[in-house]
mmCIF file as Biopython writes it, N, C-alpha, C and O atoms, coordinates in Angstrom:
data_model
#
loop_
_atom_site.group_PDB
_atom_site.id
_atom_site.type_symbol
_atom_site.label_atom_id
_atom_site.label_alt_id
_atom_site.label_comp_id
_atom_site.label_asym_id
_atom_site.label_entity_id
_atom_site.label_seq_id
_atom_site.pdbx_PDB_ins_code
_atom_site.Cartn_x
_atom_site.Cartn_y
_atom_site.Cartn_z
_atom_site.occupancy
_atom_site.B_iso_or_equiv
_atom_site.auth_seq_id
_atom_site.auth_asym_id
_atom_site.pdbx_PDB_model_num
ATOM 1   N N  . UNK A ? 1  ? -13.069 -32.034 -18.163 1.0 0.0 1  A 1 
ATOM 2   C CA . UNK A ? 1  ? -13.219 -32.864 -16.976 1.0 0.0 1  A 1 
ATOM 3   C C  . UNK A ? 1  ? -13.650 -32.002 -15.799 1.0 0.0 1  A 1 
ATOM 4   O O  . UNK A ? 1  ? -13.311 -30.821 -15.719 1.0 0.0 1  A 1 
ATOM 5   N N  . UNK A ? 2  ? -14.394 -32.603 -14.897 1.0 0.0 2  A 1 
ATOM 6   C CA . UNK A ? 2  ? -14.869 -31.905 -13.714 1.0 0.0 2  A 1 
ATOM 7   C C  . UNK A ? 2  ? -13.837 -32.023 -12.608 1.0 0.0 2  A 1 
ATOM 8   O O  . UNK A ? 2  ? -13.340 -33.115 -12.331 1.0 0.0 2  A 1 
ATOM 9   N N  . UNK A ? 3  ? -13.519 -30.921 -11.987 1.0 0.0 3  A 1 
ATOM 10  C CA . UNK A ? 3  ? -12.562 -30.914 -10.884 1.0 0.0 3  A 1 
ATOM 11  C C  . UNK A ? 3  ? -13.289 -31.198 -9.579  1.0 0.0 3  A 1 
ATOM 12  O O  . UNK A ? 3  ? -14.381 -30.678 -9.354  1.0 0.0 3  A 1 
ATOM 13  N N  . UNK A ? 4  ? -12.710 -32.000 -8.736  1.0 0.0 4  A 1 
ATOM 14  C CA . UNK A ? 4  ? -13.330 -32.323 -7.450  1.0 0.0 4  A 1 
ATOM 15  C C  . UNK A ? 4  ? -12.787 -31.448 -6.324  1.0 0.0 4  A 1 
ATOM 16  O O  . UNK A ? 4  ? -13.105 -31.673 -5.157  1.0 0.0 4  A 1 
ATOM 17  N N  . UNK A ? 5  ? -11.968 -30.450 -6.666  1.0 0.0 5  A 1 
ATOM 18  C CA . UNK A ? 5  ? -11.425 -29.573 -5.633  1.0 0.0 5  A 1 
ATOM 19  C C  . UNK A ? 5  ? -12.545 -28.753 -5.019  1.0 0.0 5  A 1 
ATOM 20  O O  . UNK A ? 5  ? -13.467 -28.323 -5.713  1.0 0.0 5  A 1 
ATOM 21  N N  . UNK A ? 6  ? -12.459 -28.540 -3.720  1.0 0.0 6  A 1 
ATOM 22  C CA . UNK A ? 6  ? -13.470 -27.731 -3.051  1.0 0.0 6  A 1 
ATOM 23  C C  . UNK A ? 6  ? -13.083 -26.266 -3.133  1.0 0.0 6  A 1 
ATOM 24  O O  . UNK A ? 6  ? -11.900 -25.928 -3.181  1.0 0.0 6  A 1 
ATOM 25  N N  . UNK A ? 7  ? -14.083 -25.401 -3.150  1.0 0.0 7  A 1 
ATOM 26  C CA . UNK A ? 7  ? -13.820 -23.965 -3.156  1.0 0.0 7  A 1 
ATOM 27  C C  . UNK A ? 7  ? -13.521 -23.503 -1.744  1.0 0.0 7  A 1 
ATOM 28  O O  . UNK A ? 7  ? -14.305 -23.739 -0.825  1.0 0.0 7  A 1 
ATOM 29  N N  . UNK A ? 8  ? -12.403 -22.857 -1.575  1.0 0.0 8  A 1 
ATOM 30  C CA . UNK A ? 8  ? -12.051 -22.309 -0.268  1.0 0.0 8  A 1 
ATOM 31  C C  . UNK A ? 8  ? -12.643 -20.910 -0.175  1.0 0.0 8  A 1 
ATOM 32  O O  . UNK A ? 8  ? -12.785 -20.217 -1.183  1.0 0.0 8  A 1 
ATOM 33  N N  . UNK A ? 9  ? -12.982 -20.507 1.021   1.0 0.0 9  A 1 
ATOM 34  C CA . UNK A ? 9  ? -13.501 -19.156 1.225   1.0 0.0 9  A 1 
ATOM 35  C C  . UNK A ? 9  ? -12.425 -18.156 0.818   1.0 0.0 9  A 1 
ATOM 36  O O  . UNK A ? 9  ? -11.242 -18.356 1.095   1.0 0.0 9  A 1 
ATOM 37  N N  . UNK A ? 10 ? -12.837 -17.100 0.171   1.0 0.0 10 A 1 
ATOM 38  C CA . UNK A ? 10 ? -11.888 -16.073 -0.262  1.0 0.0 10 A 1 
ATOM 39  C C  . UNK A ? 10 ? -11.355 -15.315 0.944   1.0 0.0 10 A 1 
ATOM 40  O O  . UNK A ? 10 ? -12.110 -14.920 1.833   1.0 0.0 10 A 1 
ATOM 41  N N  . UNK A ? 11 ? -10.063 -15.123 0.959   1.0 0.0 11 A 1 
ATOM 42  C CA . UNK A ? 11 ? -9.429  -14.355 2.016   1.0 0.0 11 A 1 
ATOM 43  C C  . UNK A ? 11 ? -9.488  -12.883 1.637   1.0 0.0 11 A 1 
ATOM 44  O O  . UNK A ? 11 ? -9.161  -12.538 0.501   1.0 0.0 11 A 1 
ATOM 45  N N  . UNK A ? 12 ? -9.890  -12.011 2.539   1.0 0.0 12 A 1 
ATOM 46  C CA . UNK A ? 12 ? -9.939  -10.585 2.209   1.0 0.0 12 A 1 
ATOM 47  C C  . UNK A ? 12 ? -8.581  -10.082 1.741   1.0 0.0 12 A 1 
ATOM 48  O O  . UNK A ? 12 ? -7.539  -10.559 2.190   1.0 0.0 12 A 1 
ATOM 49  N N  . UNK A ? 13 ? -8.609  -9.111  0.832   1.0 0.0 13 A 1 
ATOM 50  C CA . UNK A ? 13 ? -7.380  -8.537  0.295   1.0 0.0 13 A 1 
ATOM 51  C C  . UNK A ? 13 ? -6.448  -8.088  1.400   1.0 0.0 13 A 1 
ATOM 52  O O  . UNK A ? 13 ? -5.236  -8.277  1.299   1.0 0.0 13 A 1 
ATOM 53  N N  . UNK A ? 14 ? -6.986  -7.500  2.449   1.0 0.0 14 A 1 
ATOM 54  C CA . UNK A ? 14 ? -6.183  -6.991  3.556   1.0 0.0 14 A 1 
ATOM 55  C C  . UNK A ? 14 ? -5.306  -8.086  4.155   1.0 0.0 14 A 1 
ATOM 56  O O  . UNK A ? 14 ? -4.179  -7.815  4.571   1.0 0.0 14 A 1 
ATOM 57  N N  . UNK A ? 15 ? -5.800  -9.302  4.202   1.0 0.0 15 A 1 
ATOM 58  C CA . UNK A ? 15 ? -5.049  -10.396 4.808   1.0 0.0 15 A 1 
ATOM 59  C C  . UNK A ? 15 ? -4.078  -11.050 3.833   1.0 0.0 15 A 1 
ATOM 60  O O  . UNK A ? 15 ? -3.233  -11.846 4.243   1.0 0.0 15 A 1 
ATOM 61  N N  . UNK A ? 16 ? -4.190  -10.723 2.543   1.0 0.0 16 A 1 
ATOM 62  C CA . UNK A ? 16 ? -3.330  -11.323 1.544   1.0 0.0 16 A 1 
ATOM 63  C C  . UNK A ? 16 ? -2.058  -10.519 1.292   1.0 0.0 16 A 1 
ATOM 64  O O  . UNK A ? 16 ? -1.189  -10.970 0.547   1.0 0.0 16 A 1 
ATOM 65  N N  . UNK A ? 17 ? -1.932  -9.351  1.891   1.0 0.0 17 A 1 
ATOM 66  C CA . UNK A ? 17 ? -0.761  -8.511  1.689   1.0 0.0 17 A 1 
ATOM 67  C C  . UNK A ? 17 ? 0.463   -9.216  2.256   1.0 0.0 17 A 1 
ATOM 68  O O  . UNK A ? 17 ? 0.456   -9.673  3.399   1.0 0.0 17 A 1 
ATOM 69  N N  . UNK A ? 18 ? 1.516   -9.300  1.445   1.0 0.0 18 A 1 
ATOM 70  C CA . UNK A ? 18 ? 2.723   -9.977  1.902   1.0 0.0 18 A 1 
ATOM 71  C C  . UNK A ? 18 ? 3.411   -9.170  2.988   1.0 0.0 18 A 1 
ATOM 72  O O  . UNK A ? 18 ? 3.237   -7.954  3.069   1.0 0.0 18 A 1 
ATOM 73  N N  . UNK A ? 19 ? 4.178   -9.831  3.807   1.0 0.0 19 A 1 
ATOM 74  C CA . UNK A ? 19 ? 4.755   -9.186  4.981   1.0 0.0 19 A 1 
ATOM 75  C C  . UNK A ? 19 ? 5.796   -8.117  4.638   1.0 0.0 19 A 1 
ATOM 76  O O  . UNK A ? 19 ? 5.965   -7.175  5.412   1.0 0.0 19 A 1 
ATOM 77  N N  . UNK A ? 20 ? 6.492   -8.228  3.518   1.0 0.0 20 A 1 
ATOM 78  C CA . UNK A ? 20 ? 7.518   -7.235  3.191   1.0 0.0 20 A 1 
ATOM 79  C C  . UNK A ? 20 ? 7.034   -6.229  2.154   1.0 0.0 20 A 1 
ATOM 80  O O  . UNK A ? 20 ? 7.823   -5.737  1.347   1.0 0.0 20 A 1 
ATOM 81  N N  . UNK A ? 21 ? 5.753   -5.925  2.173   1.0 0.0 21 A 1 
ATOM 82  C CA . UNK A ? 21 ? 5.174   -4.974  1.232   1.0 0.0 21 A 1 
ATOM 83  C C  . UNK A ? 21 ? 5.830   -3.606  1.363   1.0 0.0 21 A 1 
ATOM 84  O O  . UNK A ? 21 ? 5.873   -2.856  0.388   1.0 0.0 21 A 1 
ATOM 85  N N  . UNK A ? 22 ? 6.337   -3.266  2.527   1.0 0.0 22 A 1 
ATOM 86  C CA . UNK A ? 22 ? 6.964   -1.962  2.733   1.0 0.0 22 A 1 
ATOM 87  C C  . UNK A ? 22 ? 8.272   -1.836  1.961   1.0 0.0 22 A 1 
ATOM 88  O O  . UNK A ? 22 ? 8.750   -0.723  1.744   1.0 0.0 22 A 1 
ATOM 89  N N  . UNK A ? 23 ? 8.854   -2.945  1.546   1.0 0.0 23 A 1 
ATOM 90  C CA . UNK A ? 23 ? 10.107  -2.917  0.793   1.0 0.0 23 A 1 
ATOM 91  C C  . UNK A ? 23 ? 9.877   -2.803  -0.714  1.0 0.0 23 A 1 
ATOM 92  O O  . UNK A ? 23 ? 10.838  -2.631  -1.464  1.0 0.0 23 A 1 
ATOM 93  N N  . UNK A ? 24 ? 8.642   -2.892  -1.167  1.0 0.0 24 A 1 
ATOM 94  C CA . UNK A ? 24 ? 8.334   -2.849  -2.598  1.0 0.0 24 A 1 
ATOM 95  C C  . UNK A ? 24 ? 8.313   -1.396  -3.081  1.0 0.0 24 A 1 
ATOM 96  O O  . UNK A ? 24 ? 7.416   -0.641  -2.707  1.0 0.0 24 A 1 
ATOM 97  N N  . UNK A ? 25 ? 9.281   -0.993  -3.902  1.0 0.0 25 A 1 
ATOM 98  C CA . UNK A ? 25 ? 9.355   0.402   -4.347  1.0 0.0 25 A 1 
ATOM 99  C C  . UNK A ? 25 ? 8.273   0.783   -5.361  1.0 0.0 25 A 1 
ATOM 100 O O  . UNK A ? 25 ? 8.099   1.965   -5.661  1.0 0.0 25 A 1 
ATOM 101 N N  . UNK A ? 26 ? 7.554   -0.193  -5.886  1.0 0.0 26 A 1 
ATOM 102 C CA . UNK A ? 26 ? 6.522   0.105   -6.886  1.0 0.0 26 A 1 
ATOM 103 C C  . UNK A ? 26 ? 5.171   0.455   -6.261  1.0 0.0 26 A 1 
ATOM 104 O O  . UNK A ? 26 ? 4.285   0.956   -6.953  1.0 0.0 26 A 1 
ATOM 105 N N  . UNK A ? 27 ? 5.007   0.201   -4.977  1.0 0.0 27 A 1 
ATOM 106 C CA . UNK A ? 27 ? 3.735   0.500   -4.320  1.0 0.0 27 A 1 
ATOM 107 C C  . UNK A ? 27 ? 3.708   1.951   -3.847  1.0 0.0 27 A 1 
ATOM 108 O O  . UNK A ? 27 ? 4.737   2.503   -3.456  1.0 0.0 27 A 1 
ATOM 109 N N  . UNK A ? 28 ? 2.519   2.569   -3.884  1.0 0.0 28 A 1 
ATOM 110 C CA . UNK A ? 28 ? 2.425   3.964   -3.452  1.0 0.0 28 A 1 
ATOM 111 C C  . UNK A ? 28 ? 2.632   4.105   -1.947  1.0 0.0 28 A 1 
ATOM 112 O O  . UNK A ? 28 ? 2.308   3.212   -1.165  1.0 0.0 28 A 1 
ATOM 113 N N  . UNK A ? 29 ? 3.181   5.254   -1.572  1.0 0.0 29 A 1 
ATOM 114 C CA . UNK A ? 29 ? 3.420   5.578   -0.166  1.0 0.0 29 A 1 
ATOM 115 C C  . UNK A ? 29 ? 2.769   6.913   0.148   1.0 0.0 29 A 1 
ATOM 116 O O  . UNK A ? 29 ? 2.544   7.739   -0.736  1.0 0.0 29 A 1 
ATOM 117 N N  . UNK A ? 30 ? 2.474   7.104   1.419   1.0 0.0 30 A 1 
ATOM 118 C CA . UNK A ? 30 ? 1.943   8.386   1.864   1.0 0.0 30 A 1 
ATOM 119 C C  . UNK A ? 30 ? 2.569   8.771   3.185   1.0 0.0 30 A 1 
ATOM 120 O O  . UNK A ? 30 ? 2.938   7.920   3.994   1.0 0.0 30 A 1 
ATOM 121 N N  . UNK A ? 31 ? 2.681   10.079  3.388   1.0 0.0 31 A 1 
ATOM 122 C CA . UNK A ? 31 ? 3.136   10.607  4.671   1.0 0.0 31 A 1 
ATOM 123 C C  . UNK A ? 31 ? 2.014   11.407  5.320   1.0 0.0 31 A 1 
ATOM 124 O O  . UNK A ? 31 ? 2.247   12.210  6.223   1.0 0.0 31 A 1 
ATOM 125 N N  . UNK A ? 32 ? 0.796   11.176  4.846   1.0 0.0 32 A 1 
ATOM 126 C CA . UNK A ? 32 ? -0.376  11.903  5.338   1.0 0.0 32 A 1 
ATOM 127 C C  . UNK A ? 32 ? -1.181  11.126  6.371   1.0 0.0 32 A 1 
ATOM 128 O O  . UNK A ? 32 ? -2.289  11.537  6.718   1.0 0.0 32 A 1 
ATOM 129 N N  . UNK A ? 33 ? -0.648  10.012  6.869   1.0 0.0 33 A 1 
ATOM 130 C CA . UNK A ? 33 ? -1.348  9.209   7.878   1.0 0.0 33 A 1 
ATOM 131 C C  . UNK A ? 33 ? -0.412  8.957   9.049   1.0 0.0 33 A 1 
ATOM 132 O O  . UNK A ? 33 ? 0.806   9.088   8.922   1.0 0.0 33 A 1 
ATOM 133 N N  . UNK A ? 34 ? -0.982  8.599   10.177  1.0 0.0 34 A 1 
ATOM 134 C CA . UNK A ? 34 ? -0.213  8.221   11.365  1.0 0.0 34 A 1 
ATOM 135 C C  . UNK A ? 34 ? -0.561  6.786   11.727  1.0 0.0 34 A 1 
ATOM 136 O O  . UNK A ? 34 ? -1.733  6.420   11.804  1.0 0.0 34 A 1 
ATOM 137 N N  . UNK A ? 35 ? 0.462   5.985   11.947  1.0 0.0 35 A 1 
ATOM 138 C CA . UNK A ? 35 ? 0.240   4.606   12.368  1.0 0.0 35 A 1 
ATOM 139 C C  . UNK A ? 35 ? -0.389  4.615   13.756  1.0 0.0 35 A 1 
ATOM 140 O O  . UNK A ? 35 ? 0.135   5.264   14.661  1.0 0.0 35 A 1 
ATOM 141 N N  . UNK A ? 36 ? -1.508  3.906   13.942  1.0 0.0 36 A 1 
ATOM 142 C CA . UNK A ? 36 ? -2.149  3.876   15.253  1.0 0.0 36 A 1 
ATOM 143 C C  . UNK A ? 36 ? -1.340  3.115   16.307  1.0 0.0 36 A 1 
ATOM 144 O O  . UNK A ? 36 ? -1.621  3.221   17.501  1.0 0.0 36 A 1 
ATOM 145 N N  . UNK A ? 37 ? -0.349  2.357   15.872  1.0 0.0 37 A 1 
ATOM 146 C CA . UNK A ? 37 ? 0.445   1.576   16.825  1.0 0.0 37 A 1 
ATOM 147 C C  . UNK A ? 37 ? 1.722   2.308   17.254  1.0 0.0 37 A 1 
ATOM 148 O O  . UNK A ? 37 ? 2.021   2.367   18.447  1.0 0.0 37 A 1 
ATOM 149 N N  . UNK A ? 38 ? 2.490   2.874   16.290  1.0 0.0 38 A 1 
ATOM 150 C CA . UNK A ? 38 ? 3.777   3.486   16.650  1.0 0.0 38 A 1 
ATOM 151 C C  . UNK A ? 38 ? 3.832   4.991   16.363  1.0 0.0 38 A 1 
ATOM 152 O O  . UNK A ? 38 ? 4.826   5.645   16.678  1.0 0.0 38 A 1 
ATOM 153 N N  . UNK A ? 39 ? 2.781   5.535   15.775  1.0 0.0 39 A 1 
ATOM 154 C CA . UNK A ? 39 ? 2.656   6.967   15.479  1.0 0.0 39 A 1 
ATOM 155 C C  . UNK A ? 39 ? 3.592   7.452   14.371  1.0 0.0 39 A 1 
ATOM 156 O O  . UNK A ? 39 ? 3.769   8.659   14.206  1.0 0.0 39 A 1 
ATOM 157 N N  . UNK A ? 40 ? 4.196   6.532   13.609  1.0 0.0 40 A 1 
ATOM 158 C CA . UNK A ? 40 ? 5.050   6.912   12.476  1.0 0.0 40 A 1 
ATOM 159 C C  . UNK A ? 40 ? 4.166   7.481   11.369  1.0 0.0 40 A 1 
ATOM 160 O O  . UNK A ? 40 ? 2.996   7.114   11.257  1.0 0.0 40 A 1 
ATOM 161 N N  . UNK A ? 41 ? 4.723   8.381   10.549  1.0 0.0 41 A 1 
ATOM 162 C CA . UNK A ? 41 ? 3.887   9.071   9.569   1.0 0.0 41 A 1 
ATOM 163 C C  . UNK A ? 41 ? 4.090   8.619   8.129   1.0 0.0 41 A 1 
ATOM 164 O O  . UNK A ? 41 ? 3.740   9.366   7.214   1.0 0.0 41 A 1 
ATOM 165 N N  . UNK A ? 42 ? 4.634   7.439   7.888   1.0 0.0 42 A 1 
ATOM 166 C CA . UNK A ? 42 ? 4.773   6.949   6.514   1.0 0.0 42 A 1 
ATOM 167 C C  . UNK A ? 42 ? 4.220   5.535   6.410   1.0 0.0 42 A 1 
ATOM 168 O O  . UNK A ? 42 ? 4.498   4.678   7.249   1.0 0.0 42 A 1 
ATOM 169 N N  . UNK A ? 43 ? 3.424   5.307   5.354   1.0 0.0 43 A 1 
ATOM 170 C CA . UNK A ? 43 ? 2.830   3.991   5.146   1.0 0.0 43 A 1 
ATOM 171 C C  . UNK A ? 43 ? 2.704   3.697   3.657   1.0 0.0 43 A 1 
ATOM 172 O O  . UNK A ? 43 ? 2.532   4.600   2.838   1.0 0.0 43 A 1 
ATOM 173 N N  . UNK A ? 44 ? 2.793   2.417   3.328   1.0 0.0 44 A 1 
ATOM 174 C CA . UNK A ? 44 ? 2.458   1.937   1.994   1.0 0.0 44 A 1 
ATOM 175 C C  . UNK A ? 44 ? 0.954   1.728   1.991   1.0 0.0 44 A 1 
ATOM 176 O O  . UNK A ? 44 ? 0.388   1.320   3.005   1.0 0.0 44 A 1 
ATOM 177 N N  . UNK A ? 45 ? 0.293   2.000   0.866   1.0 0.0 45 A 1 
ATOM 178 C CA . UNK A ? 45 ? -1.151  1.797   0.854   1.0 0.0 45 A 1 
ATOM 179 C C  . UNK A ? 45 ? -1.632  1.154   -0.432  1.0 0.0 45 A 1 
ATOM 180 O O  . UNK A ? 45 ? -1.012  1.280   -1.488  1.0 0.0 45 A 1 
ATOM 181 N N  . UNK A ? 46 ? -2.750  0.464   -0.315  1.0 0.0 46 A 1 
ATOM 182 C CA . UNK A ? 46 ? -3.456  -0.166  -1.425  1.0 0.0 46 A 1 
ATOM 183 C C  . UNK A ? 46 ? -4.907  0.245   -1.316  1.0 0.0 46 A 1 
ATOM 184 O O  . UNK A ? 46 ? -5.386  0.531   -0.219  1.0 0.0 46 A 1 
ATOM 185 N N  . UNK A ? 47 ? -5.612  0.279   -2.423  1.0 0.0 47 A 1 
ATOM 186 C CA . UNK A ? 47 ? -7.032  0.616   -2.374  1.0 0.0 47 A 1 
ATOM 187 C C  . UNK A ? 47 ? -7.840  -0.493  -3.037  1.0 0.0 47 A 1 
ATOM 188 O O  . UNK A ? 47 ? -7.355  -1.199  -3.922  1.0 0.0 47 A 1 
ATOM 189 N N  . UNK A ? 48 ? -9.080  -0.626  -2.588  1.0 0.0 48 A 1 
ATOM 190 C CA . UNK A ? 48 ? -9.977  -1.640  -3.143  1.0 0.0 48 A 1 
ATOM 191 C C  . UNK A ? 48 ? -11.414 -1.188  -2.961  1.0 0.0 48 A 1 
ATOM 192 O O  . UNK A ? 48 ? -11.745 -0.504  -1.992  1.0 0.0 48 A 1 
ATOM 193 N N  . UNK A ? 49 ? -12.261 -1.576  -3.901  1.0 0.0 49 A 1 
ATOM 194 C CA . UNK A ? 49 ? -13.691 -1.343  -3.751  1.0 0.0 49 A 1 
ATOM 195 C C  . UNK A ? 49 ? -14.261 -2.471  -2.916  1.0 0.0 49 A 1 
ATOM 196 O O  . UNK A ? 49 ? -14.088 -3.643  -3.251  1.0 0.0 49 A 1 
ATOM 197 N N  . UNK A ? 50 ? -14.941 -2.128  -1.829  1.0 0.0 50 A 1 
ATOM 198 C CA . UNK A ? 50 ? -15.532 -3.120  -0.939  1.0 0.0 50 A 1 
ATOM 199 C C  . UNK A ? 50 ? -16.997 -2.790  -0.732  1.0 0.0 50 A 1 
ATOM 200 O O  . UNK A ? 50 ? -17.500 -1.814  -1.288  1.0 0.0 50 A 1 
ATOM 201 N N  . UNK A ? 51 ? -17.673 -3.582  0.051   1.0 0.0 51 A 1 
ATOM 202 C CA . UNK A ? 51 ? -19.090 -3.327  0.352   1.0 0.0 51 A 1 
ATOM 203 C C  . UNK A ? 51 ? -19.278 -1.982  1.045   1.0 0.0 51 A 1 
ATOM 204 O O  . UNK A ? 51 ? -20.345 -1.378  0.937   1.0 0.0 51 A 1 
ATOM 205 N N  . UNK A ? 52 ? -18.264 -1.509  1.749   1.0 0.0 52 A 1 
ATOM 206 C CA . UNK A ? 52 ? -18.336 -0.232  2.456   1.0 0.0 52 A 1 
ATOM 207 C C  . UNK A ? 52 ? -17.973 0.939   1.539   1.0 0.0 52 A 1 
ATOM 208 O O  . UNK A ? 52 ? -17.995 2.087   1.982   1.0 0.0 52 A 1 
ATOM 209 N N  . UNK A ? 53 ? -17.644 0.678   0.289   1.0 0.0 53 A 1 
ATOM 210 C CA . UNK A ? 53 ? -17.184 1.703   -0.642  1.0 0.0 53 A 1 
ATOM 211 C C  . UNK A ? 53 ? -15.697 1.518   -0.879  1.0 0.0 53 A 1 
ATOM 212 O O  . UNK A ? 53 ? -15.190 0.397   -0.826  1.0 0.0 53 A 1 
ATOM 213 N N  . UNK A ? 54 ? -14.997 2.609   -1.140  1.0 0.0 54 A 1 
ATOM 214 C CA . UNK A ? 54 ? -13.554 2.537   -1.342  1.0 0.0 54 A 1 
ATOM 215 C C  . UNK A ? 54 ? -12.869 2.337   0.011   1.0 0.0 54 A 1 
ATOM 216 O O  . UNK A ? 54 ? -13.130 3.063   0.971   1.0 0.0 54 A 1 
ATOM 217 N N  . UNK A ? 55 ? -11.994 1.343   0.063   1.0 0.0 55 A 1 
ATOM 218 C CA . UNK A ? 55 ? -11.255 1.046   1.289   1.0 0.0 55 A 1 
ATOM 219 C C  . UNK A ? 55 ? -9.770  1.207   1.013   1.0 0.0 55 A 1 
ATOM 220 O O  . UNK A ? 55 ? -9.261  0.712   0.007   1.0 0.0 55 A 1 
ATOM 221 N N  . UNK A ? 56 ? -9.081  1.895   1.903   1.0 0.0 56 A 1 
ATOM 222 C CA . UNK A ? 56 ? -7.634  2.043   1.820   1.0 0.0 56 A 1 
ATOM 223 C C  . UNK A ? 56 ? -6.998  1.137   2.862   1.0 0.0 56 A 1 
ATOM 224 O O  . UNK A ? 56 ? -7.371  1.164   4.035   1.0 0.0 56 A 1 
ATOM 225 N N  . UNK A ? 57 ? -6.041  0.337   2.427   1.0 0.0 57 A 1 
ATOM 226 C CA . UNK A ? 57 ? -5.309  -0.565  3.308   1.0 0.0 57 A 1 
ATOM 227 C C  . UNK A ? 57 ? -3.906  -0.002  3.487   1.0 0.0 57 A 1 
ATOM 228 O O  . UNK A ? 57 ? -3.199  0.231   2.506   1.0 0.0 57 A 1 
ATOM 229 N N  . UNK A ? 58 ? -3.504  0.217   4.723   1.0 0.0 58 A 1 
ATOM 230 C CA . UNK A ? 58 ? -2.203  0.809   5.026   1.0 0.0 58 A 1 
ATOM 231 C C  . UNK A ? 58 ? -1.299  -0.203  5.702   1.0 0.0 58 A 1 
ATOM 232 O O  . UNK A ? 58 ? -1.760  -1.099  6.409   1.0 0.0 58 A 1 
ATOM 233 N N  . UNK A ? 59 ? 0.005   -0.045  5.473   1.0 0.0 59 A 1 
ATOM 234 C CA . UNK A ? 59 ? 1.011   -0.870  6.122   1.0 0.0 59 A 1 
ATOM 235 C C  . UNK A ? 59 ? 2.141   0.059   6.546   1.0 0.0 59 A 1 
ATOM 236 O O  . UNK A ? 59 ? 2.830   0.620   5.695   1.0 0.0 59 A 1 
ATOM 237 N N  . UNK A ? 60 ? 2.337   0.226   7.834   1.0 0.0 60 A 1 
ATOM 238 C CA . UNK A ? 60 ? 3.351   1.136   8.368   1.0 0.0 60 A 1 
ATOM 239 C C  . UNK A ? 60 ? 4.752   0.679   7.952   1.0 0.0 60 A 1 
ATOM 240 O O  . UNK A ? 60 ? 5.089   -0.498  8.080   1.0 0.0 60 A 1 
ATOM 241 N N  . UNK A ? 61 ? 5.569   1.622   7.452   1.0 0.0 61 A 1 
ATOM 242 C CA . UNK A ? 61 ? 6.924   1.259   7.046   1.0 0.0 61 A 1 
ATOM 243 C C  . UNK A ? 61 ? 7.867   1.125   8.240   1.0 0.0 61 A 1 
ATOM 244 O O  . UNK A ? 61 ? 8.971   0.601   8.096   1.0 0.0 61 A 1 
ATOM 245 N N  . UNK A ? 62 ? 7.447   1.587   9.405   1.0 0.0 62 A 1 
ATOM 246 C CA . UNK A ? 62 ? 8.278   1.512   10.603  1.0 0.0 62 A 1 
ATOM 247 C C  . UNK A ? 62 ? 8.055   0.206   11.371  1.0 0.0 62 A 1 
ATOM 248 O O  . UNK A ? 62 ? 9.002   -0.545  11.607  1.0 0.0 62 A 1 
ATOM 249 N N  . UNK A ? 63 ? 6.806   -0.064  11.760  1.0 0.0 63 A 1 
ATOM 250 C CA . UNK A ? 63 ? 6.530   -1.242  12.599  1.0 0.0 63 A 1 
ATOM 251 C C  . UNK A ? 63 ? 5.754   -2.341  11.859  1.0 0.0 63 A 1 
ATOM 252 O O  . UNK A ? 63 ? 5.520   -3.413  12.416  1.0 0.0 63 A 1 
ATOM 253 N N  . UNK A ? 64 ? 5.355   -2.077  10.607  1.0 0.0 64 A 1 
ATOM 254 C CA . UNK A ? 64 ? 4.627   -3.014  9.742   1.0 0.0 64 A 1 
ATOM 255 C C  . UNK A ? 64 ? 3.194   -3.297  10.217  1.0 0.0 64 A 1 
ATOM 256 O O  . UNK A ? 64 ? 2.572   -4.266  9.780   1.0 0.0 64 A 1 
ATOM 257 N N  . UNK A ? 65 ? 2.681   -2.454  11.102  1.0 0.0 65 A 1 
ATOM 258 C CA . UNK A ? 65 ? 1.295   -2.582  11.531  1.0 0.0 65 A 1 
ATOM 259 C C  . UNK A ? 65 ? 0.377   -2.351  10.331  1.0 0.0 65 A 1 
ATOM 260 O O  . UNK A ? 65 ? 0.657   -1.499  9.488   1.0 0.0 65 A 1 
ATOM 261 N N  . UNK A ? 66 ? -0.716  -3.108  10.256  1.0 0.0 66 A 1 
ATOM 262 C CA . UNK A ? 66 ? -1.674  -2.992  9.150   1.0 0.0 66 A 1 
ATOM 263 C C  . UNK A ? 66 ? -2.999  -2.456  9.676   1.0 0.0 66 A 1 
ATOM 264 O O  . UNK A ? 66 ? -3.484  -2.878  10.726  1.0 0.0 66 A 1 
ATOM 265 N N  . UNK A ? 67 ? -3.574  -1.519  8.929   1.0 0.0 67 A 1 
ATOM 266 C CA . UNK A ? 67 ? -4.904  -0.999  9.275   1.0 0.0 67 A 1 
ATOM 267 C C  . UNK A ? 67 ? -5.597  -0.540  8.010   1.0 0.0 67 A 1 
ATOM 268 O O  . UNK A ? 67 ? -4.980  -0.461  6.948   1.0 0.0 67 A 1 
ATOM 269 N N  . UNK A ? 68 ? -6.871  -0.238  8.125   1.0 0.0 68 A 1 
ATOM 270 C CA . UNK A ? 68 ? -7.629  0.207   6.955   1.0 0.0 68 A 1 
ATOM 271 C C  . UNK A ? 68 ? -8.481  1.412   7.297   1.0 0.0 68 A 1 
ATOM 272 O O  . UNK A ? 68 ? -8.763  1.697   8.461   1.0 0.0 68 A 1 
ATOM 273 N N  . UNK A ? 69 ? -8.879  2.106   6.253   1.0 0.0 69 A 1 
ATOM 274 C CA . UNK A ? 69 ? -9.721  3.285   6.392   1.0 0.0 69 A 1 
ATOM 275 C C  . UNK A ? 69 ? -10.737 3.259   5.259   1.0 0.0 69 A 1 
ATOM 276 O O  . UNK A ? 69 ? -10.404 2.917   4.125   1.0 0.0 69 A 1 
ATOM 277 N N  . UNK A ? 70 ? -11.965 3.618   5.568   1.0 0.0 70 A 1 
ATOM 278 C CA . UNK A ? 70 ? -13.017 3.655   4.550   1.0 0.0 70 A 1 
ATOM 279 C C  . UNK A ? 70 ? -13.171 5.073   4.038   1.0 0.0 70 A 1 
ATOM 280 O O  . UNK A ? 70 ? -13.319 6.009   4.823   1.0 0.0 70 A 1 
ATOM 281 N N  . UNK A ? 71 ? -13.136 5.231   2.742   1.0 0.0 71 A 1 
ATOM 282 C CA . UNK A ? 71 ? -13.256 6.554   2.137   1.0 0.0 71 A 1 
ATOM 283 C C  . UNK A ? 71 ? -14.684 6.794   1.711   1.0 0.0 71 A 1 
ATOM 284 O O  . UNK A ? 71 ? -14.998 7.858   1.177   1.0 0.0 71 A 1 
#
């Protein structure tokens, strides 16, 4: 059967990260970055291939600020 549901625009991975990602012990962490908002040096990170190449998505474990960096 044909579905009549409409396709929604895909939300970028960066925006799909759940708010308590910093509490997930299975995700990788780094102390090699500084949060641009609170200057804390620990963040959870995810990586993805994007149009810009490899993109790293960071989430500060202190203030939960989210940012990205292109590698």
